[in-house]
ZAMARGU-4260 file (C-alpha; in steps of 0.2 Angstrom, whole numbers, plus 5000, padded with zeros to 4 digits):
<rodrens>
0) 5231/5023/4646 | 5235/5027/4665 | 5222/5030/4677 | 5221/5034/4695 | 5207/5020/4695
5) 5201/5005/4685 | 5186/4996/4690 | 5185/4979/4681 | 5166/4975/4681 | 5152/4987/4678
10) 5137/4979/4690 | 5130/4990/4704 | 5146/4988/4713 | 5158/4993/4699 | 5149/5008/4691
15) 5144/5015/4708 | 5162/5013/4713 | 5167/5022/4697 | 5156/5036/4698 | 5160/5039/4716
20) 5179/5039/4712 | 5176/5052/4697 | 5166/5063/4709 | 5181/5063/4721 | 5193/5069/4706
25) 5200/5053/4703 | 5202/5049/4684 | 5192/5034/4681 | 5190/5018/4669 | 5178/5004/4670
30) 5180/4988/4660 | 5166/4977/4654 | 5164/4961/4645 | 5145/4962/4641 | 5132/4973/4646
35) 5134/4990/4656 | 5124/4988/4673 | 5131/4970/4674 | 5120/4955/4680 | 5108/4966/4691
40) 5103/4978/4679 | 5103/4966/4664 | 5099/4948/4671 | 5094/4950/4689 | 5086/4962/4701
45) 5078/4975/4687 | 5072/4962/4674 | 5065/4950/4687 | 5056/4963/4696 | 5047/4969/4679
50) 5041/4949/4677 | 5035/4949/4695 | 5024/4965/4692 | 5017/4958/4676 | 5012/4942/4686
55) 5005/4954/4700 | 4996/4963/4687 | 4989/4947/4680 | 4982/4942/4697 | 4974/4957/4700
60) 4965/4957/4684 | 4959/4939/4689 | 4953/4944/4706 | 4945/4961/4699 | 4928/4956/4704
65) 4934/4957/4724 | 4937/4976/4720 | 4919/4978/4711 | 4925/4978/4694 | 4920/4966/4680
70) 4931/4961/4666 | 4931/4947/4654 | 4942/4932/4655 | 4962/4939/4655 | 4975/4930/4645
75) 4993/4931/4649 | 5004/4935/4634 | 5020/4927/4639 | 5032/4933/4626 | 5026/4949/4628
80) 5029/4950/4647 | 5047/4943/4643 | 5049/4956/4631 | 5043/4971/4642 | 5055/4964/4655
85) 5069/4965/4642 | 5065/4982/4638 | 5066/4988/4655 | 5083/4980/4658 | 5088/4989/4642
90) 5084/5006/4646 | 5093/5004/4663 | 5108/4999/4654 | 5107/5014/4644 | 5104/5023/4660
95) 5120/5017/4667 | 5129/5022/4650 | 5123/5040/4652 | 5129/5042/4671 | 5147/5035/4666
100) 5147/5048/4651 | 5141/5062/4663 | 5154/5058/4675 | 5166/5057/4661 | 5173/5039/4666
105) 5180/5029/4650 | 5172/5014/4647 | 5183/4999/4641 | 5173/4984/4634 | 5181/4967/4635
110) 5187/4955/4647 | 5199/4961/4660 | 5212/4952/4668 | 5226/4958/4680 | 5244/4961/4675
115) 5258/4964/4687 | 5263/4982/4689 | 5244/4988/4693 | 5240/4985/4674 | 5224/4977/4666
120) 5225/4969/4651 | 5207/4970/4641 | 5204/4958/4627 | 5188/4964/4617 | 5177/4954/4606
125) 5189/4954/4591 | 5202/4945/4602 | 5211/4963/4602 | 5221/4965/4617 | 5225/4982/4626
130) 5234/4986/4643 | 5230/5000/4654 | 5237/5005/4670 | 5230/5013/4686 | 5236/5018/4703
135) 5221/5007/4711 | 5212/4993/4704 | 5195/4987/4710 | 5188/4970/4705 | 5170/4970/4703
140) 5167/4954/4693 | 5151/4948/4701 | 5144/4931/4701 | 5135/4918/4690 | 5122/4904/4694
145) 5130/4891/4704 | 5130/4872/4695 | 5128/4857/4704 | 5137/4842/4696 | 5121/4832/4695
150) 5111/4846/4688 | 5120/4853/4674 | 5112/4867/4665 | 5111/4865/4647 | 5097/4879/4645
155) 5085/4868/4636 | 5079/4858/4650 | 5089/4862/4665 | 5089/4881/4665 | 5097/4894/4676
160) 5090/4911/4681 | 5095/4920/4664 | 5086/4907/4653 | 5071/4907/4665 | 5067/4925/4661
165) 5070/4924/4643 | 5060/4907/4639 | 5052/4908/4622 | 5036/4899/4628 | 5028/4896/4647
170) 5031/4879/4652 | 5017/4868/4658 | 5025/4861/4672 | 5042/4867/4682 | 5054/4859/4696
175) 5063/4874/4704 | 5078/4867/4714 | 5082/4879/4728 | 5070/4890/4739 | 5080/4905/4741
180) 5076/4921/4735 | 5078/4918/4716 | 5070/4900/4718 | 5053/4907/4726 | 5053/4923/4714
185) 5052/4912/4700 | 5041/4899/4707 | 5029/4914/4711 | 5031/4919/4693 | 5027/4905/4684
190) 5013/4898/4695 | 5005/4915/4693 | 5004/4912/4674 | 4998/4894/4677 | 5013/4883/4676
195) 5013/4869/4689 | 5027/4872/4700 | 5036/4860/4712 | 5049/4868/4723 | 5061/4856/4731
200) 5073/4862/4746 | 5088/4854/4754 | 5085/4862/4770 | 5069/4860/4781 | 5060/4876/4774
205) 5058/4888/4762 | 5069/4904/4762 | 5079/4896/4776 | 5090/4912/4779 | 5074/4921/4785
210) 5065/4921/4802 | 5055/4904/4804 | 5038/4912/4806 | 5042/4920/4788 | 5046/4904/4781
215) 5030/4896/4787 | 5020/4910/4782 | 5026/4909/4763 | 5023/4891/4764 | 5006/4893/4767
220) 5004/4906/4755 | 5013/4895/4742 | 5002/4879/4747 | 4986/4889/4744 | 4992/4893/4728
225) 4993/4876/4724 | 5013/4873/4723 | 5020/4857/4729 | 5034/4860/4741 | 5046/4847/4745
230) 5058/4852/4759 | 5072/4842/4766 | 5074/4834/4750 | 5087/4832/4736 | 5088/4831/4718
235) 5098/4816/4715 | 5098/4816/4696 | 5088/4822/4681 | 5084/4811/4666 | 5083/4822/4651
240) 5083/4811/4636 | 5066/4810/4633 | 5052/4824/4629 | 5051/4827/4648 | 5063/4830/4663
245) 5062/4815/4675 | 5068/4823/4692 | 5073/4809/4705 | 5071/4817/4722 | 5076/4810/4739
250) 5067/4814/4754 | 5081/4816/4767 | 5069/4812/4781 | 5064/4795/4775 | 5078/4791/4762
255) 5063/4787/4749 | 5066/4792/4731 | 5052/4797/4720 | 5051/4805/4702 | 5044/4820/4697
260) 5039/4823/4678 | 5040/4842/4672 | 5045/4852/4656 | 5058/4861/4664 | 5070/4861/4679
265) 5077/4878/4687 | 5093/4877/4696 | 5091/4890/4708 | 5105/4884/4721 | 5115/4900/4724
270) 5129/4910/4716 | 5147/4906/4710 | 5160/4920/4709 | 5168/4926/4694 | 5186/4926/4698
275) 5193/4914/4686 | 5206/4920/4674 | 5207/4937/4680 | 5225/4936/4686 | 5222/4933/4705
280) 5235/4918/4705 | 5248/4926/4695 | 5248/4941/4707 | 5247/4931/4722 | 5231/4938/4728
285) 5223/4927/4741 | 5207/4919/4740 | 5197/4909/4753 | 5183/4896/4748 | 5179/4905/4730
290) 5180/4922/4737 | 5194/4937/4737 | 5202/4940/4754 | 5200/4958/4759 | 5201/4970/4775
295) 5188/4981/4781 | 5190/4993/4766 | 5191/4980/4752 | 5210/4980/4751 | 5218/4964/4745
300) 5235/4957/4751 | 5243/4965/4735 | 5245/4984/4735 | 5233/4994/4725 | 5221/4979/4722
305) 5204/4979/4728 | 5189/4969/4728 | 5169/4972/4732 | 5153/4963/4728 | 5149/4946/4727
310) 5167/4940/4725 | 5171/4946/4744 | 5163/4939/4760 | 5146/4944/4763 | 5129/4944/4757
315) 5128/4944/4737 | 5116/4959/4735 | 5116/4972/4724 | 5115/4986/4737 | 5130/4978/4747
320) 5141/4980/4732 | 5137/4998/4729 | 5139/5002/4748 | 5156/4994/4748 | 5162/5003/4731
325) 5158/5019/4739 | 5166/5014/4755 | 5183/5008/4745 | 5185/5023/4734 | 5182/5034/4748
330) 5196/5026/4756 | 5207/5027/4741 | 5204/5045/4741 | 5210/5049/4757 | 5193/5050/4766
335) 5188/5042/4783 | 5173/5032/4779 | 5165/5019/4792 | 5167/5001/4788 | 5151/4991/4783
340) 5140/4986/4796 | 5134/4969/4788 | 5122/4966/4804 | 5112/4980/4796 | 5110/4974/4778
345) 5092/4974/4773 | 5086/4958/4762 | 5072/4959/4751 | 5062/4944/4741 | 5050/4949/4729
350) 5039/4935/4727 | 5021/4938/4732 | 5019/4940/4746 | 5035/4949/4748 | 5048/4948/4761
355) 5059/4960/4769 | 5071/4957/4784 | 5085/4966/4793 | 5097/4961/4808 | 5094/4947/4819
360) 5081/4933/4816 | 5073/4927/4834 | 5083/4911/4834 | 5100/4920/4830 | 5095/4932/4844
365) 5093/4920/4857 | 5109/4910/4851 | 5119/4927/4853 | 5114/4926/4871 | 5101/4941/4870
370) 5086/4941/4883 | 5073/4947/4870 | 5056/4956/4867 | 5047/4950/4853 | 5031/4960/4845
375) 5020/4953/4831 | 5006/4962/4822 | 4997/4955/4807 | 4991/4963/4793 | 4974/4956/4795
380) 4972/4969/4808 | 4978/4984/4796 | 4965/4995/4791 | 4976/4999/4774 | 4979/4980/4770
385) 4960/4977/4772 | 4957/4991/4760 | 4969/4985/4748 | 4962/4967/4748 | 4977/4958/4753
390) 4978/4954/4772 | 4992/4941/4770 | 5007/4942/4781 | 5014/4952/4797 | 5028/4963/4804
395) 5038/4954/4818 | 5051/4965/4829 | 5064/4960/4840 | 5071/4970/4854 | 5084/4967/4868
400) 5075/4967/4884 | 5088/4975/4895 | 5091/4990/4884 | 5078/4991/4871 | 5090/4989/4857
405) 5081/4987/4840 | 5088/4970/4835 | 5079/4964/4820 | 5064/4966/4810 | 5054/4952/4798
410) 5040/4956/4787 | 5030/4946/4775 | 5016/4954/4764 | 5011/4966/4750 | 5024/4980/4748
415) 5035/4975/4764 | 5051/4977/4753 | 5046/4997/4753 | 5044/4997/4773 | 5061/4988/4778
420) 5071/5005/4776 | 5063/5012/4792 | 5070/4999/4802 | 5088/5000/4793 | 5088/5019/4798
425) 5082/5015/4816 | 5094/5003/4819 | 5109/5014/4812 | 5103/5027/4824 | 5101/5016/4838
430) 5083/5019/4840 | 5074/5009/4854 | 5058/5000/4855 | 5050/5014/4864 | 5056/5027/4852
435) 5048/5017/4839 | 5032/5016/4847 | 5031/5034/4851 | 5034/5040/4833 | 5018/5046/4825
440) 5016/5034/4809 | 5002/5040/4796 | 4986/5032/4795 | 4980/5021/4786 | 4997/5014/4779
445) 5005/4997/4779 | 5018/5005/4788 | 5009/5008/4805 | 5012/4989/4808 | 5030/4993/4812
450) 5023/5003/4827 | 5011/4991/4831 | 5023/4977/4832 | 5034/4988/4842 | 5019/4990/4854
455) 5014/4972/4855 | 5032/4968/4861 | 5029/4980/4876 | 5012/4975/4879 | 5006/4992/4872
460) 4997/4987/4855 | 4980/4996/4852 | 4974/4987/4836 | 4976/4970/4841
</rodrens>
């Protein structure tokens, strides 16, 4: 078959690109080797949020008396939580299938590999090969859990994120290696259900890409929940020969080594790109450090071949891949899309307390040479947070002192992932600090904290 566009991979980059291409009148097909929706819908963003919601509900029930409600002792049904998560993922995957059918996109199941002459060879589950051609081919093959040489994933005692959301029974103890978004989300989930959790992070703080104040606040919250936190530490090896995992950890500050005994070790050390055996070398497509090299509109050095999502430079986030896919196909269709502003990409982490951020951290703003104004508003001063029963966290905003440019925002607390889009939109519209202060926010809401933090930056805060 011949198409205008073939997309290889049906994750949030691939299926969104395919739908937008079809909307623009391009005959489109999508190639998928496993499940429609990719890792995000099936083994990432969506099912993890279902698990985290179950943990949050369980914690609400355990603390029901704080809300004037008496309940008998609650018990977490771990297999039922896992089943609910898988059900949510399956429903979302079927939703993608419906959208592709609605937009008249042909779905070709199998492993896609580039051939010369703008062709894709697809090998299906029965090892049958078919070849399809297109004027434009978009690679959206995504990523997988990165493996360290001294931490080989066997999905029994050393597991990756996929196994972490489908274990048959809840482990009594777990070591989480890596304190990025994946690591802290699973650490929160398992700790909320009663697992003894130790986090080992190579750098000097949790969520090291976030603002330092956010990292400190998360550390305080996790310690309060009786997690053990080991920062500036590395896992040297794991002995899995016995019933338990014996984890050898080196303290990088002192070079002293200690051991931790745990039922399971979760490796959450990052993402590796899926670029092997897809024909890049045969076509001479340039890569750099495991990523495909593209221009501002995702075109590779080979005419007619494009790449988006986790396999190109930029944050490995679902919403980034979707935005890249739309920009890519709009450029293909002859439109004039703006290149993506990678400095205005929101990041969200869904542990409890939640974390959301966009733009410069305080440290990065200073390194970039800005003279800054910083405002911070704690949720302990928020009426809505008090009423909700969770006053953990704050909103921190950063402005350029000279022109009032909104440089960044960093939030930690209940539901802050639902608040960050206000700042993303404000920065896109080049809104200043004073304009945020004069924008009336509804009361009582958590979002008032954005206005109050902006006011704090300019010494105009009322409620603090």
